[in-house]
N, C-alpha and C positions, 0 to 999 in steps of 0.2 A: 427575519425568519431564514432569510437565504445564509445567514452566517451559521445558524444551527444545523441546516441541513448539510452544508458544505463539511463541517467538523464531524457530524456523524458518518456520512460517506467516507470521509478519510480515515476516521478510527476504523471501519468495517474493512476498508480496503489494506489499511496497514496490517490489521490482524490477519486476514487472509493470506496476504503476502508472506507474513511471518510464518505462518501455518505451512505453506507450500514449502518454503526453504527448509522448515523442519522435517517435512515427510521425505524430502529428497535424500537418496542414500550418498553418504559422503564418503564410503570406503571405497579408495581406488580399485580394489580387487574386484569389487562387485557393482561398482557404478555404470550406469548405462547412459545412452544419450538421452533417454527419457529422463532420467534424474537431473541431468545437467540443464535440460530444457525447462523442467518444473522449478528447479532452483533459480533460474534466471528470471523465469517468469514471475516467480514469488518476489525476487527482489525488485523488479519493475513495477509490481502492483502496490508493494510497500511505499516506493518512492511517490508514485501516484497518489497514495493516501496522504503521505506527508505534504505533498503539494496542496491537495484539497484542504487540509486543516490550515495551511497558511493563507489560503485564498479566502477561508472563512473567516479567519482573524482580521484579514484586512478589509473584508466586507463589514465586519462589526466595527472596526476603527473608523470607516467612513459611513456608517449608517445605512448599508446596504444601497448606496447611491450608484455604485459601480456595477 
C-alpha cells in the first residue's frame, strides 16, 4: 500500500512542480524575482515528486518491508 501512496504523491508533486515552472514568466524583460523563485520552487517540487516515485518503486520491489 505504501508503494501506491508514494507513487501518487510523487505524481502530484511532479505535476504541481511542472505547473509552477510553466506559470513563471521567462521573458527577461518582464521577469521578476517572484518568477525566479516560483520557477526554482517548481523545479525542487518536481524533483521531490520524482524521488517519491522512486521510493514507491523501491518499496514495491521489497514488498513494503522498508
